[in-house]
VOZA-998992 format. One record per residue (C-alpha): x, y, z. Coordinates in pm, 1 decimal. Example, Ala and Ser with C-alpha at 12.3 -4.5 7.8 and 13.67 -1.06 7.14 Angstrom:
R        u        v        w
R   1230.0   -450.0    780.0
R   1367.0   -106.0    714.0
//
This chain:
R        u        v        w
R  -1337.9    -96.5    923.4
R  -1159.2   -431.7    957.4
R  -1144.2   -678.3    664.4
R   -989.5  -1046.8    694.2
R   -846.7  -1290.4    451.8
R  -1072.3  -1264.9    167.7
R  -1325.6  -1065.6    307.6
R  -1233.3   -731.3    115.7
R  -1378.4   -366.2     98.9
R  -1461.9   -489.5   -261.5
R  -1464.7   -845.2   -361.2
R  -1317.5   -928.0   -703.8
R  -1447.0  -1176.3   -955.9
R  -1175.2  -1307.4  -1227.6
R   -949.3  -1036.2  -1339.8
R  -1116.7   -719.3  -1263.1
R  -1471.7   -829.3  -1200.2
R  -1625.2   -634.7   -918.9
R  -1348.2   -390.8   -919.7
R  -1437.7     -6.6   -853.3
R  -1530.0    133.0  -1158.4
R  -1258.3    385.1  -1198.7
R   -983.8     51.2  -1176.9
R  -1194.4   -154.9  -1418.6
R  -1194.7    165.0  -1671.0
R   -822.3    221.7  -1622.7
R   -803.0   -173.8  -1674.6
R  -1031.4   -147.4  -1996.2
R   -829.0    111.4  -2151.2
R   -501.1    -15.2  -2086.0
R   -620.1   -339.1  -2274.2
R   -740.3   -178.2  -2569.3
R   -379.0     -8.2  -2576.0
R   -229.0   -346.8  -2538.4
R   -444.8   -528.5  -2798.5
R   -587.3   -246.8  -3036.3
R   -911.1   -369.4  -3035.3
R  -1162.4   -600.6  -2819.3
R  -1499.7   -732.4  -2901.3
R  -1779.0   -695.7  -2571.7
R  -1769.0  -1089.8  -2514.3
R  -1371.7  -1070.4  -2508.4
R  -1409.1   -794.8  -2238.9
R  -1715.9   -947.0  -2045.3
R  -1474.7  -1273.5  -2020.9
R  -1160.0  -1077.5  -1919.7
R  -1324.8   -866.3  -1657.7
R  -1631.5  -1079.7  -1513.1
R  -1915.8   -840.9  -1538.2
R  -2226.5   -847.0  -1744.4
R  -2233.1   -733.6  -2127.9
R  -2474.7   -430.7  -2017.5
R  -2170.3   -309.6  -1767.7
R  -1928.6   -336.6  -2037.4
R  -2130.7   -154.1  -2283.9
R  -2185.7     97.6  -2042.1
R  -1823.8    132.0  -1969.0
R  -1740.1    149.0  -2335.4
R  -2006.4    446.0  -2390.7
R  -1882.4    651.5  -2099.7
R  -1507.4    613.8  -2219.9
R  -1618.5    686.3  -2565.1
R  -1753.0   1004.6  -2439.1
R  -1440.4   1105.9  -2284.3
R  -1253.5   1024.6  -2600.2
R  -1054.9    730.0  -2426.2
R  -1162.6    479.4  -2728.9
R  -1392.2    440.6  -3032.0
R  -1691.5    210.4  -3027.6
R  -1739.5    -12.3  -3305.4
R  -2016.4   -280.0  -3356.0
R  -1961.4   -541.1  -3108.3
R  -1679.7   -390.0  -2954.3
R  -1419.4   -101.5  -2949.2
R  -1077.7    -16.4  -3086.7
R   -776.9    208.5  -2912.7
R   -824.6    583.8  -2965.9
R   -519.0    814.0  -3030.9
R   -715.1   1070.3  -2889.2
R   -598.7    954.7  -2524.6
R   -690.3   1245.3  -2287.8
R   -489.0   1287.8  -1961.0
R   -764.5   1416.3  -1747.6
R   -765.1   1414.8  -1360.1
R  -1108.4   1244.7  -1375.4
R  -1284.9    969.3  -1161.7
R  -1230.2    736.6  -1463.2
R   -875.5    708.1  -1448.6
R   -743.3    962.5  -1213.7
R   -396.8    896.7  -1380.4
R   -410.9    505.9  -1365.7
R   -284.5    487.2  -1735.3
R     19.8    743.0  -1739.7
R    370.3    596.1  -1707.2
R    201.2    239.6  -1640.1
R    503.7     38.2  -1708.3
R    751.4    263.0  -1494.5
R    455.0    229.5  -1203.6
R    459.3   -161.5  -1238.8
R    839.7   -174.3  -1196.1
R    837.1     85.0   -909.0
R    564.8    -74.1   -727.4
R    750.2   -444.5   -765.5
R   1062.9   -302.9   -620.1
R    892.6   -119.8   -335.3
R    707.4   -469.1   -258.6
R   1059.8   -597.5   -204.5
R   1095.7   -381.4     80.3
R    814.5   -500.6    262.1
R    842.2   -788.1    526.2
R    558.9  -1070.4    608.7
R    358.1   -932.5    924.5
R    416.0   -557.4    862.3
R    173.4   -315.7    926.8
R    154.0    -68.9    613.6
R    -26.9    271.6    594.6
R    -82.4    378.4    203.3
R   -250.4    687.5     43.1
R   -413.4    753.2   -247.6
R   -254.8    739.3   -620.6
R   -214.2    517.6   -896.8
R    132.0    420.4   -862.6
R     70.0    273.6   -491.8
R   -210.2     49.0   -683.3
R     88.4   -103.8   -890.3
R    268.5   -142.6   -533.6
R    -56.5   -326.5   -389.3
R    -79.7   -566.7   -709.6
R    289.0   -654.7   -623.2
R    252.6   -781.6   -284.3
R    166.3  -1127.4   -356.7
R    452.5  -1286.0   -204.1
R    406.8  -1133.2    147.5
R    174.1  -1274.7    389.5
R     -1.4  -1147.3    700.9
R     17.5   -803.3    634.2
R   -216.7   -524.5    794.9
R   -309.9   -265.0    557.9
R   -428.6     74.5    659.5
R   -547.4    299.6    367.0
R   -755.8    582.9    230.8
R   -740.5    472.3    -88.0
R  -1059.9    291.4   -191.4
R   -915.4    152.6   -481.5
R   -656.7    -32.1   -308.2
R   -887.3   -341.1   -160.7
R   -952.2   -540.6   -495.6
R   -590.4   -436.0   -621.0
R   -427.4   -649.1   -320.4
R   -333.4  -1035.8   -399.0
R   -527.8  -1276.6   -207.5
R   -355.0  -1426.2     83.5
R   -128.2  -1149.0    135.9
R   -332.9   -951.0    401.8
R   -452.4  -1041.0    719.8
R   -670.7   -744.5    767.8
R   -749.8   -421.0    561.2
R   -833.4   -100.8    764.5
R   -990.9    173.7    559.3
R   -977.5    522.6    734.9
R  -1256.9    712.1    744.4
R  -1317.5   1088.9    651.3
R  -1463.4   1281.7    379.9
R  -1501.5   1080.1     23.7
R  -1341.6   1258.1   -258.8
R  -1508.1   1098.0   -537.1
R  -1268.6   1213.2   -814.1
R   -964.3   1046.7   -654.1
R  -1161.6    754.0   -467.5
R   -997.5    842.9   -127.0
R  -1112.6    972.0    206.5
R   -940.6   1239.0    367.4
R   -960.7   1263.6    775.1
R   -807.1   1202.7   1096.0
R   -538.8    947.0   1112.0
R   -670.8    719.3   1361.6
R   -990.4    474.9   1469.2
R  -1262.2    583.3   1719.3
R  -1196.7    560.8   2018.8
R   -836.1    500.2   1974.3
R   -641.1    840.4   1986.6
R   -392.6    731.3   1739.4
R   -231.4    442.1   1557.9
R    126.4    318.8   1492.2
R    247.1    139.2   1176.1
R    564.8      2.6   1059.3
R    585.4    165.1    702.9
R    438.3    413.5    518.6
R    407.4    363.6    133.9
R    330.3    714.3    -30.7
R    292.3    817.1   -393.5
R    328.7   1221.7   -413.9
R    292.0   1486.9   -702.2
R    654.4   1590.6   -675.6
R    991.8   1541.0   -498.3
R   1235.8   1818.8   -496.5
R   1512.4   1954.8   -310.8
R   1263.6   2117.5    -89.6
R   1090.9   1766.5      2.5
R    763.9   1572.2    -88.8
R    468.9   1776.4   -213.3
R     93.1   1731.3   -323.9
R   -126.5   1962.9   -545.5
R   -432.1   1953.6   -253.2
R   -374.2   2101.1     75.4
R   -619.0   1847.2    270.8
R   -466.9   1547.2    105.1
R   -135.1   1677.2    187.4
R   -179.8   1704.3    529.0
R   -324.7   1370.9    558.9
R    -59.2   1217.7    385.8
R    199.2   1405.3    633.3
R     -5.3   1241.4    937.6
R     75.1    906.2    759.1
R    451.5   1012.7    769.9
R    400.4   1088.5   1141.7
R    264.3    759.3   1254.2
R    509.0    544.8   1048.8
R    831.7    386.0   1175.9
R    995.4    422.9    814.0
R    849.4    609.3    478.4
R    887.0    481.9    139.0
R    812.2    728.1   -158.3
R    715.1    607.2   -508.4
R    786.8    843.2   -781.5
R    851.5    790.9  -1123.5
R   1078.6   1046.5  -1317.1
R    782.8   1265.3  -1423.9
R    769.5   1354.5  -1043.5
R   1143.6   1483.3  -1013.1
R   1204.7   1855.4   -947.8
R    804.8   1923.6   -917.7
R    729.6   2133.6   -625.4
R    378.3   2106.0   -576.7
R    155.3   2358.9   -379.5
R    144.8   2153.9    -34.5
R    442.9   2009.6    128.2
R    389.9   1674.1    276.5
R    744.5   1584.4    428.0
R   1117.7   1682.8    418.4
R   1354.8   1479.0    235.1
R   1484.1   1402.9    589.0
R   1163.8   1228.7    703.1
R   1218.6    961.3    405.8
R   1380.7    649.9    404.7
R   1334.9    500.5     68.9
R   1280.9    632.0   -271.3
R   1180.8    411.5   -532.5
R   1201.6    556.8   -882.5
R   1253.9    440.2  -1221.4
R   1560.4    655.0  -1317.9
R   1837.8    815.4  -1137.1
R   1743.7   1150.0   -977.4
R   1885.5   1438.2  -1161.6
R   2204.2   1675.7  -1009.7
R   2022.9   1887.6   -775.5
R   1762.4   1643.6   -620.9
R   2030.0   1358.1   -614.4
R   2261.2   1593.0   -397.5
R   1986.4   1679.4   -189.1
R   1851.6   1309.5   -135.2
R   2212.8   1191.2    -39.1
R   2237.3   1459.8    218.1
R   1927.8   1375.3    364.8
R   2029.6    989.1    379.6
R   1750.5    873.6    156.4
R   1815.8    547.5     18.6
R   1746.0    585.5   -365.2
R   1653.1    238.0   -543.2
R   1631.6    268.4   -902.6
R   1444.4     12.6  -1108.9
R   1495.1      5.4  -1481.6
//
């Protein structure tokens, strides 16, 4: 499926309006963290959705322990839950680091490139930082990505087909478009579960295989990983370090990992 110009897979209205619910929920929780509290009217104006939508969002997030409802609004909750759910899917974890990583990775992208991007929260921050780029072609299985990309940055967005995983809002299937047997892209920009001396890895076998296919069709690969991913070896391998061109992270990799990255010729970009 291709969309041109402002014809996005999901149209946005204002800041957050029309965004997929999981992304709006993540932004709403982040807003309460920053402000401490907010009224329904303030949230309606901020996200560009109806009063009923905001009330339903607040009720749902309160049931998950992510905020406390008050008369006419909500306040931040200290009982924040780190659950791998459709609501947040790690969107709220290490948010400042992910923003810096996303901005640094966006600086590596050139106008008119074709990018293939996987699921995850850090890549959404990367997508949001592409405002200075022009005429990009985006290929992705990440359904949270289209509303995050700034207007004017892309000429086309292609959504990969396959099985829909609602808990992560991604599709998992063959890397290609019917009747085309395969595709070629300039750069793969990928999030991961872990990166260690043994390579890049993810927790789910199908997702790892899908992401490995993205590495295969790209001329260069950029891995985005905050320091919590260092020396983590998850269940399924995605790629050896030798397949990686850039690692963009928020801290210098520690000893063994740093040595392995150097041996593999990976360019490490640390954004502080």
